N, C-alpha and C positions, 0 to 999 in steps of 0.2 A: 504493500500500500504506500509506504513512504517513497519508494522509487517512482511509482506512478505519479504521485502528487508532486514530487520534486521535478520530474520531467515535464509535467503539465505546466507548472509555474515557469520553468525555463523556456518552454515553447511560447507561452503567452507573452513573457517579457521580451523575448528575442524578436517577436513579430511586432511588438509595441502596440498591439491591439488588445485592449482590456475592456471587453464588453461586460456590463453588469452581471448578466446571466452566467457568463463564463467564470467570472470572479466568484460569484456565489457558489457555483459548483465546486470550484477549487477550494474555497473555504470549507465547504461541506466535507470534502475529502480529508482535509486536515482535522476536522472535528471527529471524524471516524476513529482516528488514532490520536486524539487530542492530547492526552497526557504524555505520550511518548514525544510528540512534536513539541509540546510545551516545555518538557524537561530538556530537550535538545537545544532549544532556542532561548531559554530563560535561565538565569542564574538565581535560583530560589530554592529554599529548603522545603521539604514536604510539609512541615509545620506552618511555615509562612504561606505556602500555596493554599492550604486548607483555610487559613484565616482570611486570606484575600477572597476566596470563593464565598465564604460565609458573610463577610462584611460587605462585599460588593453586591451581594444578593444576585449572583449569577449561577447558572445551572452547572457549569463545568469550566475547566480551564481552556477549552476549545472555543469559548465564546469570545472571539478576538475583538469584536466591536465593543465589548465592555470596557476595555482599556485603550484600544487602538481606534480612536474615533474616526480615523481616515482609512480604515482597513478596506472598506468597500471600494475605494478608489485605488487600492493596491499599495497604500503607504503604511509602512510599519516602522517608520522612523522613531528611534528610541527617544528622541527629544520631544515627541508629540504624544507621549504616553501619559495618560491620566488614570491612575488606579482608583476606582470608586472607594471611598472610605479611607483612603490613604493619601491621595493627592498626586501631584505630578511626579514622574520618575526623575530622579536626580542621581546620576552616576557619581 
């Protein structure tokens, strides 16, 4: 699943055509294995992850839009992350 979703993302980005329905499908692929993807892309402990899910009132860590407000447009810039209940991400 991870290879398929990574390949899909690569193809979409390389063609520079990001249609909303394609991006939604891609996000759904990542949700399917959301915890694995989340752990691979985020530096966060299991305890903190559980607290964020609870405090942000989101269903799971694959809910990209909960923190990445521009995810639908393909932007996952770490400087635009706002974690509900915790505030803006600051490295």
